[in-house]
ZANU-433903 format. One record per residue: z, y, x of N, C-alpha, C in turn. Coordinates in steps of 0.02 Angstrom, whole numbers, plus 50000, padded with zeros to 5 digits. Layout:
<pts>
+-------+---------+--------+-------+----------+---------+-------+---------+--------+
!  n.up ! n.north ! n.east ! ca.up ! ca.north ! ca.east !  c.up ! c.north ! c.east !
+-------+---------+--------+-------+----------+---------+-------+---------+--------+
!     Z !       Y !      X !     Z !        Y !       X !     Z !       Y !      X !
...
+-------+---------+--------+-------+----------+---------+-------+---------+--------+
</pts>
This chain:
<pts>
+-------+---------+--------+-------+----------+---------+-------+---------+--------+
!  n.up ! n.north ! n.east ! ca.up ! ca.north ! ca.east !  c.up ! c.north ! c.east !
+-------+---------+--------+-------+----------+---------+-------+---------+--------+
! 54905 !   54230 !  55179 ! 54844 !    54265 !   55167 ! 54835 !   54317 !  55222 !
! 54780 !   54315 !  55257 ! 54763 !    54365 !   55308 ! 54697 !   54397 !  55290 !
! 54690 !   54460 !  55307 ! 54628 !    54496 !   55293 ! 54612 !   54542 !  55351 !
! 54548 !   54554 !  55362 ! 54525 !    54599 !   55414 ! 54485 !   54655 !  55380 !
! 54495 !   54715 !  55404 ! 54457 !    54772 !   55380 ! 54430 !   54809 !  55441 !
! 54367 !   54830 !  55436 ! 54339 !    54869 !   55491 ! 54353 !   54943 !  55478 !
! 54360 !   54981 !  55531 ! 54373 !    55052 !   55525 ! 54447 !   55066 !  55514 !
! 54462 !   55129 !  55506 ! 54532 !    55149 !   55495 ! 54536 !   55181 !  55426 !
! 54569 !   55148 !  55379 ! 54573 !    55176 !   55311 ! 54622 !   55235 !  55309 !
! 54613 !   55277 !  55259 ! 54661 !    55331 !   55248 ! 54727 !   55299 !  55227 !
! 54782 !   55334 !  55234 ! 54846 !    55306 !   55211 ! 54845 !   55286 !  55137 !
! 54812 !   55326 !  55095 ! 54808 !    55311 !   55024 ! 54768 !   55247 !  55013 !
! 54712 !   55239 !  55048 ! 54673 !    55177 !   55041 ! 54712 !   55117 !  55066 !
! 54749 !   55125 !  55120 ! 54790 !    55070 !   55146 ! 54843 !   55049 !  55096 !
! 54875 !   55097 !  55063 ! 54924 !    55082 !   55011 ! 54892 !   55046 !  54952 !
! 54833 !   55070 !  54932 ! 54798 !    55039 !   54875 ! 54777 !   54968 !  54892 !
! 54750 !   54957 !  54952 ! 54730 !    54890 !   54973 ! 54790 !   54843 !  54978 !
! 54846 !   54869 !  55001 ! 54907 !    54829 !   55005 ! 54929 !   54805 !  54936 !
! 54926 !   54850 !  54888 ! 54943 !    54832 !   54819 ! 54894 !   54780 !  54793 !
! 54830 !   54790 !  54805 ! 54779 !    54743 !   54782 ! 54790 !   54673 !  54813 !
! 54804 !   54671 !  54877 ! 54815 !    54607 !   54911 ! 54878 !   54573 !  54886 !
! 54931 !   54612 !  54872 ! 54993 !    54583 !   54845 ! 54980 !   54552 !  54777 !
! 54942 !   54587 !  54735 ! 54925 !    54561 !   54669 ! 54882 !   54498 !  54674 !
! 54834 !   54498 !  54720 ! 54792 !    54439 !   54731 ! 54834 !   54380 !  54753 !
! 54880 !   54393 !  54800 ! 54922 !    54339 !   54827 ! 54967 !   54311 !  54772 !
! 55000 !   54354 !  54735 ! 55045 !    54330 !   54682 ! 55007 !   54294 !  54627 !
! 54946 !   54316 !  54613 ! 54905 !    54281 !   54564 ! 54888 !   54211 !  54588 !
! 54872 !   54204 !  54652 ! 54857 !    54138 !   54679 ! 54918 !   54093 !  54682 !
! 54978 !   54122 !  54682 ! 55040 !    54085 !   54682 ! 55063 !   54067 !  54611 !
! 55023 !   54087 !  54563 ! 55036 !    54074 !   54492 ! 55102 !   54106 !  54468 !
! 55116 !   54165 !  54495 ! 55175 !    54202 !   54474 ! 55159 !   54240 !  54409 !
! 55207 !   54242 !  54364 ! 55197 !    54279 !   54302 ! 55242 !   54340 !  54296 !
! 55298 !   54339 !  54330 ! 55346 !    54394 !   54329 ! 55348 !   54425 !  54398 !
! 55334 !   54490 !  54401 ! 55323 !    54521 !   54465 ! 55349 !   54593 !  54465 !
! 55383 !   54612 !  54518 ! 55403 !    54681 !   54529 ! 55376 !   54701 !  54597 !
! 55333 !   54751 !  54598 ! 55305 !    54777 !   54660 ! 55331 !   54848 !  54671 !
! 55349 !   54864 !  54732 ! 55375 !    54930 !   54748 ! 55332 !   54962 !  54801 !
! 55321 !   55027 !  54794 ! 55284 !    55065 !   54843 ! 55317 !   55134 !  54851 !
! 55309 !   55162 !  54911 ! 55335 !    55229 !   54922 ! 55280 !   55281 !  54917 !
! 55224 !   55261 !  54887 ! 55167 !    55307 !   54877 ! 55165 !   55330 !  54804 !
! 55192 !   55389 !  54793 ! 55196 !    55416 !   54725 ! 55126 !   55426 !  54694 !
! 55077 !   55442 !  54735 ! 55009 !    55453 !   54710 ! 54980 !   55389 !  54679 !
! 54994 !   55332 !  54710 ! 54971 !    55268 !   54683 ! 55003 !   55256 !  54614 !
! 55068 !   55266 !  54610 ! 55104 !    55256 !   54547 ! 55076 !   55302 !  54492 !
! 55066 !   55365 !  54509 ! 55040 !    55413 !   54460 ! 54971 !   55393 !  54435 !
! 54928 !   55371 !  54479 ! 54860 !    55350 !   54460 ! 54862 !   55289 !  54414 !
! 54904 !   55241 !  54431 ! 54909 !    55180 !   54391 ! 54936 !   55194 !  54322 !
! 54989 !   55235 !  54319 ! 55020 !    55250 !   54254 ! 54973 !   55291 !  54209 !
! 54938 !   55339 !  54239 ! 54893 !    55382 !   54200 ! 54826 !   55349 !  54188 !
! 54811 !   55297 !  54227 ! 54746 !    55263 !   54224 ! 54689 !   55312 !  54233 !
! 54700 !   55359 !  54280 ! 54648 !    55407 !   54300 ! 54633 !   55394 !  54373 !
! 54570 !   55377 !  54387 ! 54551 !    55357 !   54454 ! 54495 !   55401 !  54482 !
! 54499 !   55413 !  54546 ! 54446 !    55451 !   54580 ! 54382 !   55409 !  54582 !
! 54327 !   55442 !  54591 ! 54263 !    55407 !   54599 ! 54251 !   55393 !  54673 !
! 54292 !   55350 !  54701 ! 54285 !    55331 !   54772 ! 54314 !   55261 !  54781 !
! 54319 !   55240 !  54843 ! 54345 !    55173 !   54859 ! 54415 !   55163 !  54833 !
! 54458 !   55213 !  54842 ! 54527 !    55207 !   54819 ! 54529 !   55199 !  54742 !
! 54489 !   55238 !  54707 ! 54487 !    55233 !   54635 ! 54464 !   55164 !  54612 !
! 54414 !   55136 !  54647 ! 54391 !    55069 !   54630 ! 54445 !   55016 !  54642 !
! 54481 !   55024 !  54697 ! 54535 !    54976 !   54713 ! 54590 !   54980 !  54660 !
! 54609 !   55041 !  54642 ! 54663 !    55049 !   54592 ! 54641 !   55026 !  54523 !
! 54579 !   55037 !  54505 ! 54552 !    55012 !   54442 ! 54558 !   54936 !  54440 !
! 54540 !   54905 !  54496 ! 54545 !    54832 !   54502 ! 54618 !   54810 !  54497 !
! 54664 !   54848 !  54526 ! 54736 !    54832 !   54522 ! 54761 !   54834 !  54450 !
! 54741 !   54884 !  54413 ! 54762 !    54890 !   54343 ! 54738 !   54829 !  54303 !
! 54676 !   54808 !  54316 ! 54650 !    54748 !   54282 ! 54691 !   54687 !  54300 !
! 54710 !   54680 !  54364 ! 54750 !    54622 !   54385 ! 54820 !   54625 !  54357 !
! 54849 !   54684 !  54354 ! 54916 !    54692 !   54326 ! 54918 !   54666 !  54254 !
! 54865 !   54678 !  54217 ! 54864 !    54657 !   54147 ! 54860 !   54581 !  54139 !
! 54845 !   54545 !  54193 ! 54841 !    54472 !   54189 ! 54909 !   54438 !  54197 !
! 54959 !   54476 !  54220 ! 55026 !    54449 !   54228 ! 55064 !   54455 !  54163 !
! 55108 !   54408 !  54151 ! 55150 !    54410 !   54092 ! 55196 !   54470 !  54094 !
! 55225 !   54483 !  54151 ! 55272 !    54539 !   54161 ! 55263 !   54565 !  54231 !
! 55234 !   54624 !  54238 ! 55222 !    54653 !   54304 ! 55242 !   54727 !  54303 !
! 55285 !   54745 !  54350 ! 55309 !    54814 !   54356 ! 55290 !   54838 !  54426 !
! 55257 !   54896 !  54428 ! 55243 !    54929 !   54492 ! 55282 !   54993 !  54490 !
! 55328 !   55001 !  54538 ! 55373 !    55059 !   54535 ! 55378 !   55094 !  54602 !
! 55397 !   55157 !  54597 ! 55406 !    55200 !   54656 ! 55476 !   55191 !  54685 !
! 55479 !   55185 !  54751 ! 55543 !    55187 !   54787 ! 55536 !   55237 !  54844 !
! 55590 !   55269 !  54861 ! 55586 !    55318 !   54916 ! 55575 !   55282 !  54982 !
! 55550 !   55319 !  55030 ! 55538 !    55290 !   55096 ! 55603 !   55264 !  55127 !
! 55658 !   55298 !  55115 ! 55722 !    55276 !   55142 ! 55742 !   55208 !  55112 !
! 55729 !   55199 !  55048 ! 55745 !    55135 !   55015 ! 55697 !   55080 !  55037 !
! 55641 !   55099 !  55064 ! 55589 !    55052 !   55085 ! 55585 !   55050 !  55161 !
! 55641 !   55055 !  55195 ! 55643 !    55064 !   55268 ! 55611 !   55006 !  55307 !
! 55621 !   54945 !  55286 ! 55593 !    54888 !   55322 ! 55517 !   54891 !  55322 !
! 55488 !   54902 !  55264 ! 55415 !    54906 !   55258 ! 55389 !   54966 !  55297 !
! 55424 !   55022 !  55294 ! 55403 !    55082 !   55330 ! 55403 !   55068 !  55406 !
! 55453 !   55033 !  55430 ! 55456 !    55016 !   55502 ! 55399 !   54970 !  55522 !
! 55383 !   54921 !  55480 ! 55327 !    54876 !   55494 ! 55261 !   54914 !  55494 !
! 55253 !   54960 !  55448 ! 55192 !    55000 !   55445 ! 55183 !   55041 !  55508 !
! 55237 !   55070 !  55532 ! 55233 !    55109 !   55595 ! 55217 !   55064 !  55654 !
! 55247 !   55005 !  55657 ! 55235 !    54959 !   55712 ! 55163 !   54934 !  55711 !
! 55135 !   54926 !  55652 ! 55067 !    54899 !   55647 ! 55015 !   54945 !  55678 !
! 55031 !   55008 !  55684 ! 54984 !    55056 !   55714 ! 54973 !   55042 !  55788 !
! 55018 !   55004 !  55819 ! 55011 !    54990 !   55890 ! 54967 !   54930 !  55905 !
! 54947 !   54892 !  55852 ! 54902 !    54835 !   55862 ! 54832 !   54859 !  55875 !
! 54794 !   54820 !  55915 ! 54725 !    54839 !   55931 ! 54679 !   54830 !  55871 !
! 54695 !   54783 !  55826 ! 54652 !    54768 !   55769 ! 54692 !   54779 !  55704 !
! 54655 !   54796 !  55652 ! 54687 !    54802 !   55587 ! 54689 !   54733 !  55556 !
! 54748 !   54710 !  55538 ! 54755 !    54642 !   55512 ! 54815 !   54641 !  55465 !
! 54811 !   54600 !  55415 ! 54866 !    54590 !   55368 ! 54899 !   54523 !  55385 !
! 54964 !   54524 !  55395 ! 55000 !    54463 !   55411 ! 55040 !   54442 !  55350 !
! 55040 !   54378 !  55337 ! 55078 !    54351 !   55280 ! 55135 !   54310 !  55307 !
! 55195 !   54337 !  55304 ! 55254 !    54301 !   55323 ! 55300 !   54298 !  55263 !
! 55303 !   54241 !  55231 ! 55346 !    54233 !   55173 ! 55416 !   54212 !  55196 !
! 55465 !   54240 !  55165 ! 55534 !    54222 !   55180 ! 55557 !   54162 !  55139 !
! 55515 !   54143 !  55091 ! 55533 !    54087 !   55047 ! 55509 !   54023 !  55076 !
+-------+---------+--------+-------+----------+---------+-------+---------+--------+
</pts>
């Protein structure tokens, strides 16, 4: 799955979109049991409290909560940036690309 976005999203919007795309992808793969990890505590807090801002990020997270409820077993949990080092390194490297793009490289 690849996606293009115009403009430069805020870090919070980028995290929210990443979660939304992961949920979309896993849904299309017919997965029922899912563990998603993020190093964005604000995303976790919004999802658990189900309190969303009236903006793009709030709309994305509202959509994520709806998608989470469609899975048989779905956990979205916080991990520290140190524990998430590979993803953090990829995120830093992605800033050097000329275009904003999501790459899908499955290890399976």
